[in-house]
MMTF fields as JSON, N, C-alpha, C and O atoms, coordinates in Angstrom:
{
  "mmtfVersion": "1.0.0",
  "mmtfProducer": "UNKNOWN",
  "numBonds": 495,
  "numAtoms": 496,
  "numGroups": 124,
  "numChains": 1,
  "numModels": 1,
  "chainsPerModel": [1],
  "groupsPerChain": [124],
  "chainIdList": ["A"],
  "bondAtomList": [4, 2, 8, 6, 12, 10, 16, 14, 20, 18, 24, 22, 28, 26, 32, 30, 36, 34, 40, 38, 44, 42, 48, 46, 52, 50, 56, 54, 60, 58, 64, 62, 68, 66, 72, 70, 76, 74, 80, 78, 84, 82, 88, 86, 92, 90, 96, 94, 100, 98, 104, 102, 108, 106, 112, 110, 116, 114, 120, 118, 124, 122, 128, 126, 132, 130, 136, 134, 140, 138, 144, 142, 148, 146, 152, 150, 156, 154, 160, 158, 164, 162, 168, 166, 172, 170, 176, 174, 180, 178, 184, 182, 188, 186, 192, 190, 196, 194, 200, 198, 204, 202, 208, 206, 212, 210, 216, 214, 220, 218, 224, 222, 228, 226, 232, 230, 236, 234, 240, 238, 244, 242, 248, 246, 252, 250, 256, 254, 260, 258, 264, 262, 268, 266, 272, 270, 276, 274, 280, 278, 284, 282, 288, 286, 292, 290, 296, 294, 300, 298, 304, 302, 308, 306, 312, 310, 316, 314, 320, 318, 324, 322, 328, 326, 332, 330, 336, 334, 340, 338, 344, 342, 348, 346, 352, 350, 356, 354, 360, 358, 364, 362, 368, 366, 372, 370, 376, 374, 380, 378, 384, 382, 388, 386, 392, 390, 396, 394, 400, 398, 404, 402, 408, 406, 412, 410, 416, 414, 420, 418, 424, 422, 428, 426, 432, 430, 436, 434, 440, 438, 444, 442, 448, 446, 452, 450, 456, 454, 460, 458, 464, 462, 468, 466, 472, 470, 476, 474, 480, 478, 484, 482, 488, 486, 492, 490],
  "bondOrderList": [1, 1, 1, 1, 1, 1, 1, 1, 1, 1, 1, 1, 1, 1, 1, 1, 1, 1, 1, 1, 1, 1, 1, 1, 1, 1, 1, 1, 1, 1, 1, 1, 1, 1, 1, 1, 1, 1, 1, 1, 1, 1, 1, 1, 1, 1, 1, 1, 1, 1, 1, 1, 1, 1, 1, 1, 1, 1, 1, 1, 1, 1, 1, 1, 1, 1, 1, 1, 1, 1, 1, 1, 1, 1, 1, 1, 1, 1, 1, 1, 1, 1, 1, 1, 1, 1, 1, 1, 1, 1, 1, 1, 1, 1, 1, 1, 1, 1, 1, 1, 1, 1, 1, 1, 1, 1, 1, 1, 1, 1, 1, 1, 1, 1, 1, 1, 1, 1, 1, 1, 1, 1, 1],
  "groupList": [{"groupName": "MET", "atomNameList": ["N", "CA", "C", "O"], "elementList": ["N", "C", "C", "O"], "formalChargeList": [0, 0, 0, 0], "bondAtomList": [1, 0, 2, 1, 3, 2], "bondOrderList": [1, 1, 2], "singleLetterCode": "M", "chemCompType": "L-PEPTIDE LINKING"}, {"groupName": "PHE", "atomNameList": ["N", "CA", "C", "O"], "elementList": ["N", "C", "C", "O"], "formalChargeList": [0, 0, 0, 0], "bondAtomList": [1, 0, 2, 1, 3, 2], "bondOrderList": [1, 1, 2], "singleLetterCode": "F", "chemCompType": "L-PEPTIDE LINKING"}, {"groupName": "LEU", "atomNameList": ["N", "CA", "C", "O"], "elementList": ["N", "C", "C", "O"], "formalChargeList": [0, 0, 0, 0], "bondAtomList": [1, 0, 2, 1, 3, 2], "bondOrderList": [1, 1, 2], "singleLetterCode": "L", "chemCompType": "L-PEPTIDE LINKING"}, {"groupName": "THR", "atomNameList": ["N", "CA", "C", "O"], "elementList": ["N", "C", "C", "O"], "formalChargeList": [0, 0, 0, 0], "bondAtomList": [1, 0, 2, 1, 3, 2], "bondOrderList": [1, 1, 2], "singleLetterCode": "T", "chemCompType": "L-PEPTIDE LINKING"}, {"groupName": "GLU", "atomNameList": ["N", "CA", "C", "O"], "elementList": ["N", "C", "C", "O"], "formalChargeList": [0, 0, 0, 0], "bondAtomList": [1, 0, 2, 1, 3, 2], "bondOrderList": [1, 1, 2], "singleLetterCode": "E", "chemCompType": "L-PEPTIDE LINKING"}, {"groupName": "GLY", "atomNameList": ["N", "CA", "C", "O"], "elementList": ["N", "C", "C", "O"], "formalChargeList": [0, 0, 0, 0], "bondAtomList": [1, 0, 2, 1, 3, 2], "bondOrderList": [1, 1, 2], "singleLetterCode": "G", "chemCompType": "PEPTIDE LINKING"}, {"groupName": "PRO", "atomNameList": ["N", "CA", "C", "O"], "elementList": ["N", "C", "C", "O"], "formalChargeList": [0, 0, 0, 0], "bondAtomList": [1, 0, 2, 1, 3, 2], "bondOrderList": [1, 1, 2], "singleLetterCode": "P", "chemCompType": "L-PEPTIDE LINKING"}, {"groupName": "VAL", "atomNameList": ["N", "CA", "C", "O"], "elementList": ["N", "C", "C", "O"], "formalChargeList": [0, 0, 0, 0], "bondAtomList": [1, 0, 2, 1, 3, 2], "bondOrderList": [1, 1, 2], "singleLetterCode": "V", "chemCompType": "L-PEPTIDE LINKING"}, {"groupName": "ALA", "atomNameList": ["N", "CA", "C", "O"], "elementList": ["N", "C", "C", "O"], "formalChargeList": [0, 0, 0, 0], "bondAtomList": [1, 0, 2, 1, 3, 2], "bondOrderList": [1, 1, 2], "singleLetterCode": "A", "chemCompType": "L-PEPTIDE LINKING"}, {"groupName": "ARG", "atomNameList": ["N", "CA", "C", "O"], "elementList": ["N", "C", "C", "O"], "formalChargeList": [0, 0, 0, 0], "bondAtomList": [1, 0, 2, 1, 3, 2], "bondOrderList": [1, 1, 2], "singleLetterCode": "R", "chemCompType": "L-PEPTIDE LINKING"}, {"groupName": "ILE", "atomNameList": ["N", "CA", "C", "O"], "elementList": ["N", "C", "C", "O"], "formalChargeList": [0, 0, 0, 0], "bondAtomList": [1, 0, 2, 1, 3, 2], "bondOrderList": [1, 1, 2], "singleLetterCode": "I", "chemCompType": "L-PEPTIDE LINKING"}, {"groupName": "SER", "atomNameList": ["N", "CA", "C", "O"], "elementList": ["N", "C", "C", "O"], "formalChargeList": [0, 0, 0, 0], "bondAtomList": [1, 0, 2, 1, 3, 2], "bondOrderList": [1, 1, 2], "singleLetterCode": "S", "chemCompType": "L-PEPTIDE LINKING"}, {"groupName": "TRP", "atomNameList": ["N", "CA", "C", "O"], "elementList": ["N", "C", "C", "O"], "formalChargeList": [0, 0, 0, 0], "bondAtomList": [1, 0, 2, 1, 3, 2], "bondOrderList": [1, 1, 2], "singleLetterCode": "W", "chemCompType": "L-PEPTIDE LINKING"}, {"groupName": "GLN", "atomNameList": ["N", "CA", "C", "O"], "elementList": ["N", "C", "C", "O"], "formalChargeList": [0, 0, 0, 0], "bondAtomList": [1, 0, 2, 1, 3, 2], "bondOrderList": [1, 1, 2], "singleLetterCode": "Q", "chemCompType": "L-PEPTIDE LINKING"}, {"groupName": "ASP", "atomNameList": ["N", "CA", "C", "O"], "elementList": ["N", "C", "C", "O"], "formalChargeList": [0, 0, 0, 0], "bondAtomList": [1, 0, 2, 1, 3, 2], "bondOrderList": [1, 1, 2], "singleLetterCode": "D", "chemCompType": "L-PEPTIDE LINKING"}, {"groupName": "HIS", "atomNameList": ["N", "CA", "C", "O"], "elementList": ["N", "C", "C", "O"], "formalChargeList": [0, 0, 0, 0], "bondAtomList": [1, 0, 2, 1, 3, 2], "bondOrderList": [1, 1, 2], "singleLetterCode": "H", "chemCompType": "L-PEPTIDE LINKING"}, {"groupName": "CYS", "atomNameList": ["N", "CA", "C", "O"], "elementList": ["N", "C", "C", "O"], "formalChargeList": [0, 0, 0, 0], "bondAtomList": [1, 0, 2, 1, 3, 2], "bondOrderList": [1, 1, 2], "singleLetterCode": "C", "chemCompType": "L-PEPTIDE LINKING"}, {"groupName": "LYS", "atomNameList": ["N", "CA", "C", "O"], "elementList": ["N", "C", "C", "O"], "formalChargeList": [0, 0, 0, 0], "bondAtomList": [1, 0, 2, 1, 3, 2], "bondOrderList": [1, 1, 2], "singleLetterCode": "K", "chemCompType": "L-PEPTIDE LINKING"}, {"groupName": "TYR", "atomNameList": ["N", "CA", "C", "O"], "elementList": ["N", "C", "C", "O"], "formalChargeList": [0, 0, 0, 0], "bondAtomList": [1, 0, 2, 1, 3, 2], "bondOrderList": [1, 1, 2], "singleLetterCode": "Y", "chemCompType": "L-PEPTIDE LINKING"}, {"groupName": "ASN", "atomNameList": ["N", "CA", "C", "O"], "elementList": ["N", "C", "C", "O"], "formalChargeList": [0, 0, 0, 0], "bondAtomList": [1, 0, 2, 1, 3, 2], "bondOrderList": [1, 1, 2], "singleLetterCode": "N", "chemCompType": "L-PEPTIDE LINKING"}],
  "groupTypeList": [0, 1, 2, 3, 4, 3, 5, 6, 7, 2, 5, 4, 8, 4, 2, 2, 9, 6, 10, 11, 12, 3, 8, 13, 6, 1, 9, 1, 7, 11, 2, 9, 4, 5, 14, 13, 15, 9, 2, 4, 8, 8, 10, 13, 6, 3, 8, 5, 8, 8, 9, 9, 7, 16, 3, 7, 8, 11, 3, 6, 14, 11, 7, 3, 13, 11, 4, 17, 6, 5, 2, 5, 1, 18, 9, 4, 4, 4, 12, 10, 19, 17, 18, 9, 8, 8, 17, 7, 19, 9, 17, 6, 11, 9, 17, 9, 2, 7, 9, 0, 1, 1, 5, 7, 7, 3, 1, 8, 3, 10, 1, 2, 5, 8, 7, 18, 1, 10, 11, 1, 15, 2, 8, 9],
  "groupIdList": [1, 2, 3, 4, 5, 6, 7, 8, 9, 10, 11, 12, 13, 14, 15, 16, 17, 18, 19, 20, 21, 22, 23, 24, 25, 26, 27, 28, 29, 30, 31, 32, 33, 34, 35, 36, 37, 38, 39, 40, 41, 42, 43, 44, 45, 46, 47, 48, 49, 50, 51, 52, 53, 54, 55, 56, 57, 58, 59, 60, 61, 62, 63, 64, 65, 66, 67, 68, 69, 70, 71, 72, 73, 74, 75, 76, 77, 78, 79, 80, 81, 82, 83, 84, 85, 86, 87, 88, 89, 90, 91, 92, 93, 94, 95, 96, 97, 98, 99, 100, 101, 102, 103, 104, 105, 106, 107, 108, 109, 110, 111, 112, 113, 114, 115, 116, 117, 118, 119, 120, 121, 122, 123, 124],
  "secStructList": [7, 3, 3, 3, 6, 6, 3, 3, 3, 7, 3, 3, 3, 3, 3, 7, 7, 7, 1, 1, 1, 1, 7, 7, 7, 3, 3, 3, 3, 3, 3, 7, 2, 2, 2, 2, 2, 2, 2, 2, 2, 2, 2, 2, 2, 2, 2, 4, 4, 4, 7, 3, 3, 3, 7, 7, 7, 1, 1, 6, 6, 7, 3, 3, 3, 7, 7, 7, 6, 6, 7, 7, 7, 7, 7, 2, 2, 2, 2, 2, 2, 2, 2, 2, 2, 2, 2, 2, 2, 7, 7, 7, 7, 2, 2, 2, 2, 2, 2, 2, 2, 2, 2, 2, 2, 2, 2, 2, 2, 2, 2, 2, 2, 2, 2, 2, 2, 0, 0, 0, 0, 0, 7, 7],
  "xCoordList": [26.962, 27.728, 26.754, 25.77, 27.044, 26.226, 27.141, 28.113, 26.848, 27.698, 27.218, 26.043, 28.145, 27.837, 28.781, 29.692, 28.559, 29.447, 30.842, 31.82, 30.935, 32.227, 32.933, 34.03, 32.312, 32.924, 32.007, 30.93, 32.433, 31.584, 31.56, 32.552, 30.425, 30.26, 29.954, 28.99, 30.782, 30.633, 30.136, 30.709, 29.09, 28.576, 27.364, 26.786, 26.982, 25.789, 24.565, 24.537, 23.55, 22.319, 21.131, 21.119, 20.138, 18.902, 17.811, 17.576, 17.145, 16.049, 14.802, 14.426, 14.167, 12.928, 11.751, 11.943, 10.533, 9.35, 9.313, 9.603, 8.963, 8.91, 7.9, 6.829, 8.261, 7.376, 6.425, 5.233, 6.955, 6.143, 6.783, 7.737, 6.251, 6.807, 8.212, 8.976, 8.575, 9.877, 10.821, 11.97, 10.387, 11.231, 11.382, 10.39, 12.615, 12.919, 13.858, 15.048, 13.36, 14.242, 15.14, 14.83, 16.252, 17.156, 17.814, 17.782, 18.416, 19.11, 20.454, 20.528, 21.515, 22.821, 22.88, 22.523, 23.335, 23.453, 24.854, 25.026, 25.852, 27.23, 28.022, 27.936, 28.788, 29.65, 30.997, 31.08, 32.049, 33.35, 33.386, 32.581, 34.301, 34.352, 34.587, 33.959, 35.475, 35.746, 34.527, 34.235, 33.815, 32.601, 31.514, 30.748, 31.448, 30.447, 30.711, 29.776, 31.978, 32.316, 32.011, 31.526, 32.295, 32.015, 30.508, 30.08, 29.719, 28.264, 27.736, 26.87, 28.246, 27.829, 28.18, 27.394, 29.353, 29.757, 28.855, 28.602, 28.371, 27.481, 26.079, 25.417, 25.623, 24.264, 24.183, 23.15, 25.227, 25.208, 24.712, 23.871, 25.17, 24.683, 23.192, 22.541, 22.639, 21.228, 20.308, 19.129, 20.8, 19.932, 19.703, 18.673, 20.617, 20.441, 20.338, 21.149, 19.337, 19.19, 18.743, 18.979, 18.113, 17.598, 18.597, 18.197, 19.875, 20.917, 20.859, 20.737, 20.947, 20.895, 22.255, 22.854, 22.735, 24.027, 23.794, 23.259, 24.188, 24.011, 25.263, 26.373, 25.092, 26.213, 25.982, 24.848, 27.046, 26.941, 27.356, 28.43, 26.513, 26.81, 26.438, 26.345, 26.226, 25.949, 24.544, 24.301, 23.611, 22.251, 21.976, 22.486, 21.178, 20.897, 19.995, 19.905, 19.321, 18.417, 19.111, 18.445, 20.419, 21.119, 21.311, 22.289, 20.396, 20.455, 20.335, 19.372, 21.315, 21.217, 20.899, 21.338, 20.146, 19.748, 20.143, 19.963, 20.687, 20.965, 19.705, 19.288, 19.103, 17.842, 18.053, 18.85, 17.343, 17.329, 16.026, 15.004, 16.029, 14.806, 13.704, 13.946, 12.501, 11.359, 11.056, 9.974, 11.973, 11.73, 11.314, 11.944, 10.258, 9.783, 10.457, 10.056, 11.455, 12.141, 11.52, 11.194, 11.367, 10.809, 11.892, 12.899, 11.67, 12.588, 12.336, 11.349, 13.213, 13.111, 11.766, 11.122, 11.342, 10.095, 8.905, 7.989, 8.913, 7.81, 7.76, 6.681, 8.939, 8.982, 8.472, 7.725, 8.863, 8.431, 6.921, 6.244, 6.39, 4.939, 4.194, 3.124, 4.749, 4.127, 4.101, 3.104, 5.191, 5.255, 4.258, 3.573, 4.177, 3.226, 1.796, 0.997, 1.468, 0.111, -0.192, -1.298, 0.777, 0.575, 0.411, -0.377, 1.133, 1.06, -0.297, -0.859, -0.824, -2.103, -3.258, -4.202, -3.2, -4.317, -4.316, -5.219, -3.343, -3.296, -4.295, -4.617, -4.77, -5.714, -4.932, -3.837, -5.471, -4.765, -4.673, -5.601, -3.567, -3.371, -4.3, -4.705, -4.622, -5.522, -4.87, -5.549, -3.559, -2.848, -2.986, -3.172, -2.892, -3.007, -4.413, -4.576, -5.429, -6.805, -7.044, -7.724, -6.49, -6.651, -5.965, -6.519, -4.768, -4.057, -4.829, -4.906, -5.4, -6.174, -7.415, -7.753, -8.084, -9.268, -8.921, -9.602, -7.858, -7.477, -6.977, -7.137, -6.382, -5.977, -7.173, -7.16, -8.211, -9.428, -10.118, -10.58, -10.191, -10.822, -10.047, -10.654, -8.725, -7.895, -8.104, -8.266, -8.102, -8.313, -9.683, -9.801, -10.717, -12.074, -12.15, -12.797, -11.497, -11.502, -10.822, -11.339, -9.679, -8.959, -9.781, -9.864, -10.384, -11.193, -12.394, -12.658, -13.118, -14.284, -13.872, -14.587, -12.735, -12.222, -11.9, -12.178, -11.312, -10.99, -12.264, -12.33, -13.273, -14.549, -15.19, -15.691, -15.184, -15.753, -15.013, -15.639, -13.685, -12.876, -13.152, -13.326, -13.191, -13.433, -14.851, -15.058, -15.821, -17.224, -17.536, -18.201, -17.064, -17.485, -16.487, -16.894, -15.214, -14.232, -13.759, -13.533, -13.609, -13.141, -14.291, -14.076, -15.497, -16.643, -17.146, -17.894, -16.775, -17.262, -16.554, -16.84],
  "yCoordList": [-27.708, -26.516, -25.379, -25.556, -24.233, -23.046, -21.947, -21.59, -21.404, -20.378, -18.995, -18.66, -18.192, -16.819, -15.879, -16.318, -14.582, -13.595, -13.647, -13.292, -14.088, -14.143, -15.479, -15.678, -16.399, -17.689, -18.831, -18.609, -20.068, -21.218, -21.521, -21.323, -22.0, -22.413, -23.902, -24.342, -24.67, -26.118, -26.546, -26.155, -27.334, -27.809, -28.683, -28.727, -29.38, -30.213, -29.33, -28.423, -29.609, -28.831, -29.769, -30.875, -29.308, -30.059, -29.364, -28.168, -30.112, -29.545, -29.469, -30.44, -28.307, -28.098, -28.322, -28.561, -28.246, -28.433, -27.366, -26.204, -27.729, -26.744, -25.647, -25.899, -24.426, -23.28, -23.193, -22.937, -23.406, -23.381, -24.342, -25.046, -24.367, -25.254, -24.844, -25.673, -23.577, -23.094, -22.74, -22.384, -22.822, -22.427, -23.584, -24.105, -23.979, -25.054, -24.5, -24.333, -24.211, -23.691, -24.792, -25.979, -24.367, -25.319, -24.655, -23.433, -25.476, -24.98, -25.687, -26.905, -24.926, -25.54, -26.27, -25.715, -27.519, -28.321, -28.187, -28.081, -28.192, -28.046, -27.231, -27.449, -26.294, -25.449, -25.305, -25.214, -25.283, -24.958, -23.463, -22.708, -23.039, -21.632, -20.7, -19.644, -21.07, -20.23, -20.096, -19.014, -21.211, -21.173, -20.352, -19.654, -20.438, -19.672, -18.173, -17.397, -17.763, -16.343, -15.882, -14.769, -16.735, -16.401, -16.222, -15.298, -17.109, -17.018, -15.764, -15.074, -15.468, -14.255, -13.008, -12.062, -12.995, -11.836, -11.668, -10.543, -12.77, -12.685, -12.248, -11.528, -12.676, -12.359, -10.97, -10.31, -10.518, -9.261, -8.06, -7.324, -7.809, -6.625, -6.681, -5.637, -7.867, -7.96, -8.059, -7.724, -8.503, -8.711, -7.437, -7.316, -6.498, -5.24, -5.445, -6.158, -4.82, -4.873, -6.241, -6.594, -6.999, -8.307, -9.415, -10.534, -9.134, -10.112, -11.246, -11.029, -12.439, -13.617, -14.285, -14.458, -14.656, -15.31, -16.763, -17.053, -17.666, -19.093, -19.64, -19.407, -20.355, -21.027, -22.515, -22.987, -23.244, -24.679, -25.371, -25.103, -26.256, -27.045, -28.489, -28.881, -29.269, -30.682, -30.926, -31.962, -30.005, -30.196, -29.238, -28.117, -29.651, -28.783, -27.607, -26.666, -27.629, -26.541, -25.402, -24.497, -25.437, -24.4, -23.17, -23.071, -22.254, -21.013, -19.876, -19.805, -18.986, -17.804, -16.62, -16.545, -15.705, -14.53, -13.293, -13.224, -12.312, -11.037, -10.202, -9.841, -9.898, -9.176, -7.753, -7.508, -6.83, -5.457, -5.255, -5.817, -4.471, -4.294, -3.673, -2.761, -4.178, -3.617, -4.285, -4.082, -5.072, -5.746, -7.185, -7.874, -7.629, -8.996, -9.958, -10.054, -10.658, -11.638, -13.008, -13.375, -13.738, -15.08, -16.092, -15.781, -17.278, -18.353, -18.761, -18.342, -19.568, -19.982, -20.615, -20.24, -21.566, -22.274, -21.322, -21.462, -20.356, -19.401, -18.542, -18.253, -18.13, -17.342, -18.166, -17.66, -19.417, -20.277, -20.486, -20.414, -20.744, -20.92, -19.641, -19.687, -18.506, -17.22, -17.01, -16.536, -17.362, -17.221, -18.159, -17.765, -19.399, -20.352, -19.857, -19.956, -19.324, -18.818, -17.652, -17.555, -16.771, -15.636, -16.123, -15.556, -17.153, -17.69, -18.345, -18.208, -19.054, -19.746, -18.751, -18.909, -17.738, -16.809, -15.634, -14.799, -15.548, -14.38, -14.518, -15.623, -13.389, -13.365, -13.447, -12.892, -14.127, -14.182, -12.784, -11.983, -12.507, -11.176, -10.958, -11.903, -9.714, -9.359, -9.715, -10.144, -9.532, -9.837, -11.327, -11.698, -12.157, -13.599, -13.958, -14.785, -13.331, -13.605, -13.163, -13.859, -12.008, -11.517, -12.473, -12.796, -12.921, -13.86, -15.169, -15.741, -15.638, -16.874, -16.69, -17.576, -15.559, -15.281, -15.299, -15.954, -14.58, -14.541, -15.897, -16.224, -16.678, -18.033, -18.916, -19.671, -18.82, -19.606, -19.154, -19.986, -17.833, -17.312, -17.771, -18.166, -17.725, -18.166, -19.654, -20.063, -20.457, -21.893, -22.177, -22.996, -21.5, -21.707, -21.309, -21.996, -20.204, -19.755, -20.776, -21.105, -21.269, -22.269, -23.551, -24.15, -23.974, -25.188, -25.047, -25.936, -23.936, -23.736, -23.604, -24.075, -22.973, -22.885, -24.256, -24.536, -25.115, -26.474, -27.267, -28.007, -27.124, -27.815, -27.333, -28.146, -26.041, -25.471, -26.007, -26.424, -25.996, -26.464, -27.936, -28.321, -28.747, -30.178, -30.43, -31.276, -29.701, -29.93, -29.525, -30.266, -28.359, -27.83, -28.059, -28.144, -28.159, -28.282, -29.714, -30.115, -30.471, -31.849, -32.833, -33.936, -32.461, -33.358, -33.464, -34.392, -32.575, -32.585, -33.591, -33.732],
  "zCoordList": [-20.924, -21.213, -21.511, -22.229, -20.956, -21.119, -21.641, -20.976, -22.819, -23.411, -23.003, -23.159, -22.477, -22.085, -22.81, -23.511, -22.636, -23.254, -22.652, -23.31, -21.404, -20.733, -20.917, -20.395, -21.655, -21.92, -21.537, -20.982, -21.834, -21.521, -20.025, -19.324, -19.551, -18.16, -18.18, -18.806, -17.49, -17.461, -16.093, -15.076, -16.055, -14.774, -14.978, -16.064, -13.92, -13.982, -13.827, -12.995, -14.641, -14.578, -14.429, -14.97, -13.688, -13.496, -14.297, -14.127, -15.169, -15.951, -15.088, -14.431, -15.096, -14.36, -15.302, -16.494, -14.77, -15.619, -16.698, -16.416, -17.929, -19.015, -18.717, -18.166, -19.092, -18.918, -20.097, -19.928, -21.286, -22.501, -23.493, -23.162, -24.716, -25.745, -26.138, -26.632, -25.93, -26.385, -25.251, -25.514, -24.008, -22.879, -21.896, -21.387, -21.634, -20.694, -19.625, -19.892, -18.429, -17.387, -16.834, -16.925, -16.262, -15.642, -14.448, -14.305, -13.586, -12.409, -12.353, -12.516, -12.121, -11.98, -10.643, -9.604, -10.681, -9.476, -8.908, -7.694, -9.772, -9.304, -10.319, -11.528, -9.797, -10.627, -9.948, -8.723, -10.746, -10.185, -9.906, -10.453, -9.07, -8.658, -9.844, -9.929, -10.755, -11.925, -12.826, -13.337, -13.015, -13.826, -13.151, -13.817, -11.817, -11.077, -11.228, -11.424, -11.138, -11.311, -12.734, -12.938, -13.716, -15.11, -15.332, -16.023, -14.743, -14.858, -14.16, -14.699, -12.974, -12.264, -13.06, -13.106, -13.687, -14.487, -15.703, -16.135, -16.257, -17.416, -17.014, -17.761, -15.841, -15.392, -14.78, -14.897, -14.142, -13.393, -14.2, -13.683, -15.428, -16.144, -16.463, -16.515, -16.678, -17.053, -15.855, -15.966, -14.725, -13.574, -12.772, -12.109, -12.809, -12.092, -10.597, -10.004, -9.981, -8.529, -8.043, -6.887, -8.892, -8.485, -8.762, -9.084, -8.647, -8.93, -7.929, -6.723, -8.442, -7.595, -7.614, -8.675, -6.458, -6.357, -5.982, -4.911, -6.847, -6.586, -5.926, -6.404, -4.847, -4.22, -4.337, -4.254, -4.527, -4.722, -3.439, -2.899, -2.956, -1.766, -2.063, -3.226, -1.033, -1.26, -1.786, -2.405, -1.561, -2.052, -3.193, -3.186, -4.183, -5.323, -4.983, -5.772, -3.831, -3.479, -2.737, -2.234, -2.664, -1.909, -2.781, -3.522, -2.692, -3.451, -2.46, -1.696, -2.473, -1.618, -2.486, -3.633, -1.953, -2.707, -1.926, -0.71, -2.642, -1.999, -2.113, -3.213, -0.98, -0.981, -0.494, 0.413, -1.094, -0.629, 0.123, -0.271, 1.195, 1.961, 1.119, 0.329, 1.298, 0.596, -0.732, -1.282, -1.261, -2.535, -2.252, -1.45, -2.909, -2.689, -3.648, -4.808, -3.195, -4.032, -3.805, -2.677, -4.859, -4.784, -5.092, -5.729, -4.638, -4.996, -6.439, -7.043, -6.984, -8.389, -8.714, -9.693, -7.904, -8.179, -8.164, -8.974, -7.248, -7.177, -8.432, -8.949, -8.929, -10.166, -11.336, -12.173, -11.402, -12.503, -12.444, -13.469, -11.244, -11.106, -11.45, -12.057, -11.068, -11.388, -12.906, -13.449, -13.586, -15.041, -15.719, -16.664, -15.236, -15.811, -15.654, -16.585, -14.477, -14.244, -15.175, -15.707, -15.376, -16.279, -17.71, -18.467, -18.088, -19.441, -19.696, -20.783, -18.7, -18.848, -18.849, -19.623, -18.002, -17.826, -18.791, -18.735, -19.661, -20.541, -21.682, -22.119, -22.148, -23.259, -24.563, -24.655, -25.574, -26.855, -27.46, -27.345, -28.092, -28.66, -29.845, -30.523, -30.074, -31.167, -32.513, -33.446, -32.597, -33.84, -34.177, -35.336, -33.164, -33.39, -33.869, -34.766, -33.267, -33.684, -35.126, -35.88, -35.516, -36.885, -37.862, -38.913, -37.514, -38.386, -38.525, -39.612, -37.412, -37.457, -38.336, -39.121, -38.211, -39.018, -40.502, -41.291, -40.889, -42.297, -42.784, -43.96, -41.912, -42.281, -42.591, -43.564, -41.762, -41.989, -43.269, -44.05, -43.492, -44.71, -45.94, -46.935, -45.889, -47.012, -47.282, -48.432, -46.227, -46.39, -47.003, -47.914, -46.504, -47.03, -48.498, -49.288, -48.879, -50.27, -51.176, -52.243, -50.758, -51.555, -51.657, -52.73, -50.557, -50.555, -51.491, -52.3, -51.384, -52.25, -53.713, -54.597, -53.982, -55.351, -55.909, -57.075, -55.08, -55.522, -55.797, -56.779, -54.945, -55.158, -56.449, -57.226, -56.692, -57.92, -59.141, -60.116, -59.088, -60.214, -60.503, -61.659, -59.469, -59.653, -60.164, -61.034, -59.627, -59.988, -61.419, -62.142, -61.834, -63.125, -64.258, -65.416, -63.961, -65.038, -65.256, -66.398, -64.221, -64.387, -64.573, -65.076, -64.181, -64.292, -65.724, -66.03, -66.591, -67.981, -68.799, -69.988]
}
């Protein structure tokens, strides 16, 4: 079951390879016509010109795309591979490095404070 703003969509879904630890893509394998219209209505406002229309047939790979001339549309797998490549090749953000630095400094300070406390105050 997939919950959208236009209501629940019921259908079989195939899980694809995970993109990251928090993102798991999936593809609908079979949808009833009413659920398909509900899903299209939910996706249409956010997809804009790159709206994809999924049709259900006997094979799960049957995906048709409405293409406009001049725009390079990729299939699902190509988009997923492109996202994975961007995720792997991206540089860590400066904010993350600063947080990691201060985390290490904080840990070292607490550790050295504990060693000092144990050595000089509890050893007596």
